FIVEX-491566 format. One line per 3 residues: number of its first residue (from 1); for each residue z, x, y of C-alpha. Coordinates in nm, 3 decimals. Layout:
N
NUM) Z:X:Y | ...
END
This chain:
520
1) 1.421:2.417:-2.538 | 1.550:2.580:-2.222 | 1.342:2.551:-1.912
4) 1.258:2.813:-1.651 | 1.296:2.556:-1.376 | 1.600:2.620:-1.156
7) 1.774:2.386:-0.914 | 1.857:2.456:-0.550 | 2.149:2.345:-0.337
10) 2.196:2.003:-0.175 | 1.971:1.879:0.107 | 2.191:1.632:0.294
13) 2.007:1.323:0.169 | 2.232:1.077:-0.015 | 2.162:0.882:-0.334
16) 2.239:0.534:-0.204 | 1.961:0.305:-0.338 | 2.048:0.084:-0.633
19) 1.809:-0.089:-0.871 | 1.723:-0.394:-0.659 | 1.682:-0.193:-0.339
22) 1.448:0.045:-0.523 | 1.245:-0.249:-0.653 | 1.243:-0.406:-0.308
25) 1.108:-0.087:-0.151 | 0.821:-0.085:-0.399 | 0.737:-0.451:-0.334
28) 0.761:-0.406:0.043 | 0.493:-0.134:0.041 | 0.258:-0.391:-0.115
31) 0.393:-0.694:0.076 | 0.213:-0.981:-0.103 | 0.161:-1.225:0.189
34) -0.020:-0.963:0.399 | -0.233:-0.860:0.099 | -0.321:-1.223:0.029
37) -0.419:-1.257:0.395 | -0.659:-0.966:0.367 | -0.807:-1.044:0.024
40) -0.842:-1.421:0.063 | -0.984:-1.390:0.414 | -1.260:-1.142:0.323
43) -1.270:-1.139:-0.058 | -1.526:-1.413:-0.118 | -1.751:-1.258:0.145
46) -1.740:-0.925:-0.040 | -1.758:-1.057:-0.397 | -1.888:-1.418:-0.413
49) -1.777:-1.572:-0.741 | -1.457:-1.368:-0.771 | -1.143:-1.555:-0.872
52) -0.905:-1.330:-0.686 | -0.587:-1.468:-0.839 | -0.721:-1.359:-1.179
55) -0.823:-1.022:-1.034 | -0.466:-0.968:-0.917 | -0.326:-1.074:-1.255
58) -0.550:-0.827:-1.439 | -0.468:-0.567:-1.175 | -0.104:-0.557:-1.284
61) -0.208:-0.414:-1.620 | -0.479:-0.192:-1.473 | -0.221:-0.024:-1.247
64) 0.043:-0.002:-1.521 | -0.068:0.338:-1.666 | -0.044:0.527:-1.335
67) 0.285:0.351:-1.257 | 0.422:0.463:-1.595 | 0.323:0.822:-1.519
70) 0.514:0.810:-1.191 | 0.821:0.669:-1.369 | 0.823:0.955:-1.620
73) 0.783:1.221:-1.352 | 1.043:1.058:-1.126 | 1.300:1.074:-1.403
76) 1.206:1.435:-1.482 | 1.224:1.555:-1.119 | 1.398:1.295:-0.900
79) 1.333:1.458:-0.564 | 1.185:1.369:-0.225 | 0.811:1.431:-0.218
82) 0.717:1.282:-0.554 | 0.382:1.409:-0.684 | 0.396:1.707:-0.447
85) 0.704:1.839:-0.627 | 0.580:1.771:-0.979 | 0.229:1.910:-0.952
88) 0.334:2.214:-0.752 | 0.585:2.308:-1.024 | 0.364:2.215:-1.318
91) 0.043:2.381:-1.199 | 0.009:2.541:-0.856 | 0.156:2.471:-0.510
94) -0.191:2.411:-0.369 | -0.262:2.133:-0.620 | 0.062:1.951:-0.541
97) 0.017:2.000:-0.167 | -0.345:1.884:-0.174 | -0.274:1.560:-0.362
100) 0.039:1.475:-0.164 | -0.112:1.574:0.171 | -0.402:1.333:0.124
103) -0.182:1.047:0.003 | 0.044:1.111:0.303 | -0.264:1.095:0.527
106) -0.349:0.759:0.364 | 0.001:0.619:0.415 | 0.018:0.739:0.775
109) -0.313:0.560:0.840 | -0.171:0.249:0.675 | 0.132:0.276:0.902
112) -0.083:0.304:1.215 | -0.312:0.022:1.102 | -0.024:-0.210:1.016
115) 0.133:-0.147:1.357 | -0.197:-0.201:1.538 | -0.268:-0.529:1.353
118) 0.082:-0.679:1.386 | -0.039:-0.866:1.695 | -0.377:-1.005:1.584
121) -0.296:-1.070:1.216 | 0.062:-1.196:1.233 | 0.199:-1.266:1.582
124) -0.119:-1.450:1.685 | -0.083:-1.701:1.401 | 0.283:-1.750:1.485
127) 0.214:-1.814:1.854 | -0.077:-2.044:1.763 | 0.158:-2.244:1.542
130) 0.393:-2.285:1.839 | 0.107:-2.386:2.068 | 0.101:-2.066:2.278
133) -0.272:-2.003:2.248 | -0.297:-1.778:2.555 | -0.022:-1.554:2.421
136) -0.192:-1.554:2.081 | -0.509:-1.437:2.252 | -0.328:-1.155:2.434
139) -0.155:-1.013:2.124 | -0.496:-1.020:1.952 | -0.656:-0.809:2.227
142) -0.681:-0.431:2.188 | -0.443:-0.372:2.478 | -0.194:-0.628:2.352
145) -0.210:-0.500:1.995 | -0.141:-0.143:2.111 | 0.159:-0.246:2.323
148) 0.301:-0.460:2.042 | 0.240:-0.177:1.796 | 0.423:0.081:2.009
151) 0.721:-0.152:2.054 | 0.748:-0.199:1.678 | 0.695:0.175:1.620
154) 1.003:0.253:1.830 | 1.206:-0.013:1.648 | 1.104:0.120:1.307
157) 1.181:0.481:1.399 | 1.530:0.386:1.514 | 1.575:0.177:1.201
160) 1.494:0.468:0.969 | 1.705:0.710:1.171 | 2.005:0.484:1.106
163) 1.995:0.588:0.740 | 1.897:0.445:0.403 | 2.177:0.191:0.364
166) 2.090:0.023:0.692 | 1.719:0.040:0.608 | 1.779:-0.119:0.267
169) 1.965:-0.407:0.435 | 1.671:-0.456:0.672 | 1.429:-0.475:0.377
172) 1.648:-0.730:0.199 | 1.647:-0.956:0.505 | 1.270:-0.940:0.549
175) 1.210:-0.985:0.177 | 1.393:-1.318:0.202 | 1.210:-1.423:0.520
178) 0.872:-1.336:0.370 | 0.952:-1.515:0.046 | 1.071:-1.828:0.226
181) 0.740:-1.852:0.417 | 0.547:-1.809:0.092 | 0.763:-2.066:-0.087
184) 0.708:-2.328:0.185 | 0.332:-2.267:0.167 | 0.329:-2.299:-0.214
187) 0.535:-2.620:-0.212 | 0.309:-2.778:0.051 | -0.001:-2.675:-0.145
190) 0.143:-2.840:-0.455 | 0.275:-3.160:-0.295 | 0.039:-3.246:-0.008
193) -0.204:-3.523:-0.110 | -0.568:-3.417:-0.116 | -0.655:-3.708:0.113
196) -0.423:-3.569:0.383 | -0.575:-3.221:0.356 | -0.931:-3.353:0.369
199) -0.851:-3.575:0.668 | -0.691:-3.293:0.865 | -0.972:-3.053:0.776
202) -1.218:-3.311:0.913 | -1.017:-3.329:1.237 | -1.045:-2.954:1.290
205) -1.406:-2.906:1.179 | -1.585:-3.238:1.215 | -1.711:-3.205:0.858
208) -1.593:-3.248:0.501 | -1.526:-2.958:0.266 | -1.837:-3.059:0.070
211) -2.045:-3.036:0.389 | -1.888:-2.697:0.461 | -1.991:-2.566:0.119
214) -2.342:-2.708:0.158 | -2.375:-2.535:0.495 | -2.275:-2.202:0.341
217) -2.511:-2.247:0.045 | -2.800:-2.328:0.279 | -2.732:-1.997:0.457
220) -2.731:-1.796:0.133 | -2.380:-1.831:-0.011 | -2.383:-1.796:-0.391
223) -2.014:-1.804:-0.480 | -1.970:-2.169:-0.570 | -1.868:-2.094:-0.929
226) -1.628:-1.839:-1.075 | -1.801:-1.549:-1.250 | -1.665:-1.263:-1.459
229) -1.843:-0.967:-1.296 | -1.734:-1.037:-0.935 | -1.382:-1.112:-1.062
232) -1.374:-0.768:-1.224 | -1.516:-0.615:-0.907 | -1.237:-0.798:-0.727
235) -0.996:-0.559:-0.903 | -1.067:-0.337:-0.604 | -0.824:-0.555:-0.407
238) -0.518:-0.507:-0.633 | -0.606:-0.139:-0.665 | -0.580:-0.125:-0.287
241) -0.279:-0.355:-0.249 | -0.075:-0.244:-0.549 | -0.216:0.108:-0.492
244) -0.024:0.308:-0.753 | 0.286:0.086:-0.726 | 0.521:0.384:-0.750
247) 0.640:0.436:-0.396 | 1.008:0.490:-0.489 | 0.896:0.820:-0.643
250) 0.867:0.970:-0.295 | 1.229:0.896:-0.208 | 1.365:0.964:-0.558
253) 1.627:1.198:-0.414 | 1.795:0.891:-0.263 | 1.798:0.668:-0.573
256) 2.117:0.622:-0.774 | 2.108:0.630:-1.156 | 1.744:0.728:-1.141
259) 1.691:0.728:-1.520 | 1.746:0.352:-1.517 | 1.647:0.254:-1.166
262) 1.308:0.428:-1.173 | 1.201:0.185:-1.447 | 1.338:-0.116:-1.261
265) 1.204:-0.011:-0.922 | 0.854:0.095:-1.026 | 0.763:-0.112:-1.333
268) 0.983:-0.406:-1.234 | 0.844:-0.382:-0.881 | 0.485:-0.388:-1.009
271) 0.541:-0.708:-1.206 | 0.740:-0.869:-0.923 | 0.473:-0.801:-0.661
274) 0.202:-0.903:-0.907 | 0.364:-1.240:-0.976 | 0.405:-1.303:-0.603
277) 0.040:-1.216:-0.535 | -0.095:-1.433:-0.818 | 0.111:-1.744:-0.742
280) 0.072:-1.731:-0.364 | -0.297:-1.641:-0.382 | -0.379:-1.918:-0.626
283) -0.196:-2.169:-0.408 | -0.443:-2.084:-0.128 | -0.724:-2.206:-0.353
286) -0.530:-2.528:-0.411 | -0.553:-2.627:-0.043 | -0.929:-2.662:0.002
289) -1.040:-2.588:-0.352 | -1.207:-2.270:-0.476 | -1.543:-2.357:-0.319
292) -1.397:-2.452:0.018 | -1.186:-2.138:0.054 | -1.474:-1.917:-0.059
295) -1.724:-2.083:0.175 | -1.489:-2.042:0.474 | -1.444:-1.673:0.396
298) -1.817:-1.619:0.356 | -1.912:-1.797:0.679 | -1.641:-1.618:0.876
301) -1.774:-1.280:0.766 | -2.151:-1.324:0.752 | -2.233:-1.622:0.978
304) -1.959:-1.645:1.242 | -2.176:-1.864:1.464 | -2.173:-2.127:1.186
307) -1.802:-2.089:1.115 | -1.645:-2.430:1.201 | -1.277:-2.357:1.272
310) -1.114:-2.264:1.605 | -0.899:-2.004:1.425 | -0.953:-1.739:1.159
313) -0.930:-1.842:0.790 | -0.606:-1.651:0.741 | -0.406:-1.819:0.461
316) -0.110:-1.900:0.688 | -0.348:-2.101:0.908 | -0.417:-2.333:0.614
319) -0.080:-2.486:0.699 | -0.262:-2.683:0.971 | -0.453:-2.868:0.697
322) -0.138:-2.957:0.501 | 0.099:-3.085:0.770 | 0.141:-3.164:1.137
325) 0.509:-3.069:1.124 | 0.543:-2.787:1.378 | 0.859:-2.653:1.213
328) 0.690:-2.615:0.874 | 0.377:-2.461:1.027 | 0.589:-2.217:1.228
331) 0.801:-2.134:0.923 | 0.490:-2.041:0.724 | 0.347:-1.840:1.012
334) 0.680:-1.663:1.059 | 0.687:-1.587:0.686 | 0.357:-1.403:0.722
337) 0.480:-1.228:1.035 | 0.792:-1.123:0.843 | 0.569:-0.990:0.565
340) 0.392:-0.764:0.813 | 0.728:-0.633:0.934 | 0.847:-0.604:0.571
343) 0.539:-0.396:0.489 | 0.519:-0.149:0.774 | 0.829:0.074:0.816
346) 0.842:0.187:0.449 | 0.525:0.385:0.523 | 0.710:0.590:0.785
349) 1.007:0.631:0.551 | 0.790:0.771:0.272 | 0.574:1.006:0.479
352) 0.889:1.143:0.645 | 1.025:1.232:0.299 | 0.699:1.400:0.204
355) 0.704:1.610:0.521 | 1.070:1.687:0.451 | 0.972:1.814:0.104
358) 0.701:2.040:0.249 | 0.953:2.184:0.494 | 1.206:2.243:0.214
361) 0.947:2.464:0.043 | 0.875:2.653:0.363 | 0.533:2.507:0.439
364) 0.650:2.362:0.772 | 0.912:2.457:1.032 | 1.267:2.428:0.901
367) 1.360:2.182:1.178 | 1.163:1.920:0.987 | 1.409:1.939:0.697
370) 1.722:1.891:0.907 | 1.912:1.580:0.804 | 2.139:1.377:1.031
373) 2.269:1.023:0.972 | 2.115:1.046:0.625 | 1.758:1.095:0.753
376) 1.532:1.393:0.837 | 1.539:1.311:1.206 | 1.280:1.558:1.334
379) 1.029:1.454:1.067 | 1.072:1.087:1.161 | 1.036:1.153:1.535
382) 0.736:1.388:1.493 | 0.550:1.144:1.271 | 0.622:0.857:1.511
385) 0.466:1.054:1.797 | 0.159:1.140:1.585 | 0.119:0.772:1.496
388) 0.058:0.661:1.857 | -0.288:0.823:1.897 | -0.363:0.731:1.536
391) -0.296:0.365:1.623 | -0.557:0.395:1.896 | -0.806:0.549:1.654
394) -0.768:0.288:1.378 | -0.851:0.021:1.635 | -1.187:0.184:1.708
397) -1.497:0.094:1.508 | -1.606:0.459:1.512 | -1.288:0.572:1.333
400) -1.305:0.284:1.088 | -1.645:0.418:0.984 | -1.481:0.758:0.928
403) -1.230:0.616:0.679 | -1.471:0.401:0.477 | -1.461:0.650:0.189
406) -1.088:0.721:0.213 | -1.024:0.488:-0.081 | -1.253:0.702:-0.301
409) -1.052:1.016:-0.228 | -0.726:0.827:-0.280 | -0.847:0.751:-0.632
412) -0.947:1.115:-0.676 | -0.592:1.222:-0.589 | -0.452:0.979:-0.847
415) -0.699:1.105:-1.108 | -0.560:1.456:-1.054 | -0.207:1.322:-1.107
418) -0.319:1.142:-1.423 | -0.507:1.438:-1.571 | -0.231:1.680:-1.474
421) 0.012:1.459:-1.663 | -0.218:1.428:-1.965 | -0.246:1.808:-1.992
424) 0.124:1.875:-1.939 | 0.221:1.914:-2.310 | -0.048:2.179:-2.348
427) -0.002:2.363:-2.017 | 0.369:2.338:-1.929 | 0.560:2.213:-2.228
430) 0.896:2.317:-2.084 | 0.850:2.049:-1.815 | 0.773:1.791:-2.081
433) 1.126:1.852:-2.210 | 1.263:1.720:-1.879 | 1.092:1.383:-1.929
436) 1.235:1.078:-2.107 | 1.160:1.021:-2.473 | 0.870:0.786:-2.399
439) 0.659:1.078:-2.274 | 0.730:1.287:-2.584 | 0.648:1.026:-2.847
442) 0.328:1.082:-3.040 | 0.049:0.869:-3.179 | -0.090:1.096:-3.447
445) -0.079:1.441:-3.291 | -0.126:1.321:-2.933 | 0.165:1.288:-2.692
448) 0.217:0.950:-2.530 | 0.199:1.101:-2.180 | -0.145:1.239:-2.268
451) -0.267:0.898:-2.380 | -0.126:0.723:-2.073 | -0.264:0.993:-1.842
454) -0.615:0.974:-1.987 | -0.615:0.594:-1.967 | -0.504:0.608:-1.603
457) -0.771:0.868:-1.524 | -1.045:0.648:-1.673 | -0.930:0.338:-1.484
460) -0.908:0.517:-1.149 | -1.241:0.692:-1.212 | -1.401:0.348:-1.253
463) -1.242:0.232:-0.929 | -1.356:0.548:-0.750 | -1.712:0.495:-0.876
466) -1.704:0.131:-0.764 | -1.572:0.230:-0.421 | -1.852:0.477:-0.363
469) -2.139:0.267:-0.503 | -2.059:-0.096:-0.411 | -2.232:-0.196:-0.085
472) -1.956:-0.453:-0.024 | -1.708:-0.166:-0.001 | -1.923:0.040:0.232
475) -2.083:0.256:-0.036 | -2.130:0.627:0.022 | -2.121:0.709:0.393
478) -2.201:1.078:0.441 | -2.000:1.128:0.760 | -1.698:0.948:0.614
481) -1.730:1.136:0.285 | -1.736:1.475:0.459 | -1.448:1.380:0.690
484) -1.228:1.277:0.397 | -1.335:1.577:0.192 | -1.222:1.801:0.478
487) -0.883:1.626:0.488 | -0.856:1.653:0.110 | -0.928:2.028:0.109
490) -0.737:2.115:0.428 | -0.415:2.204:0.239 | -0.590:2.498:0.071
493) -0.634:2.709:0.388 | -0.306:2.574:0.528 | -0.113:2.698:0.226
496) -0.286:3.037:0.226 | -0.224:3.090:0.598 | 0.144:2.989:0.578
499) 0.206:3.203:0.272 | 0.054:3.515:0.425 | 0.225:3.454:0.760
502) 0.570:3.420:0.605 | 0.511:3.718:0.378 | 0.403:3.936:0.670
505) 0.659:3.818:0.928 | 0.962:3.735:0.714 | 0.904:3.912:0.385
508) 0.930:3.579:0.203 | 0.682:3.486:-0.069 | 0.692:3.106:-0.076
511) 0.518:3.112:-0.415 | 0.855:3.206:-0.565 | 1.012:2.885:-0.431
514) 0.791:2.681:-0.662 | 0.972:2.816:-0.966 | 1.269:2.604:-0.857
517) 1.318:2.230:-0.833 | 1.382:2.146:-0.464 | 1.715:2.042:-0.322
520) 1.858:1.698:-0.385
END
């Protein structure tokens, strides 16, 4: 079958990413050590009884359907912008813009938050390991975290402006550094005698792990035994950390041999990050035992005045219980610091490609699509400037309240992608012909992409429901809900205004551009 979709001229972006670099980009966006830090520090407080390592294992398969959808679309339309390009061509420009605009908003918030927390979450532990407690305190302060964040923001912008080959090299280096820190932690957790750990824990707290657990239980802690329901609720964590595990889709115009490398980068990346999460996370439990780790998390969150340690229960700080070797402690802390650096700049890379794709279709000024040194330079610079006030906002409690329900709307966006994919054979069959054979196979009379899409929609609907109803996740907050709803719907008037403006001033109907696949 011939398709009505036409292809436009070249963009200036270069297909330079191979299979391993594509996989590495996907893993970096979900950087396992930083995710383990977040989930194992607060997880037991949110869901007492959850075995988080099992949650992350199950999460691999729960995320798999949406990841498969992104693989199929990436092969069909390997262009910058990902879901924006697909949905705008399959259905309507507003649908593609709305979904991609909100996910870009999410990733830009992630970028700002990761920059703002580089000091308190990662540098502080590293300086503590070296004995520089005053410096650790300063980088944990709001002022210090902002200054550190801005310094890294400038570094990351320059890094991305250097082009994809240089950026891929950077990611390879920090993948290795992050993995080395994780490996040292895992080996120590496996080999350190329990008697040594218990003795060192006693030195820091003045109590045994058993006394710690008893203290938490006396204060209301109920998570002393693993339970199925909280473990399933703990799937929220991999749904947040793995997200949709398909980040290479947004830079597909820069991937070589995309029909092969999309599978390796997205599906291979999902299993690689999942294995890293499960092994590293479970090794945290091995240090103090499931009860000890859970009790520390619970006390830190709900009874900080009864929390016994002089430092936060971040997993990298567990190194103090396993060894007094400063080099090993610093190596682990640096591994977690490297994981924060590994995680952060890919967010800027991806949102810059989304903005580039909007500009290609005429939704934004054409300057934002100009490419130099293999990168859309004006998009990168503009987004970096926007990130500075956003960094300030994400550090404020008032803004954090505003984004409580952001996760719900993120799931809603993914549900639209899933349902749009499920309906594709019945609404836009000519686009189905662009997809690999997997999408076009049938079980009975139903296309495989329809089955996968419906399964993904159900899974993400359950997560969305959990996010909006579980008190541990903030529940429904009216102000936050309305704020995120406004962001979600904002592309509708934006698109209408831009279309009418360009039609009136330039005689160009941008609707016609969506009958073509964008530039490579």
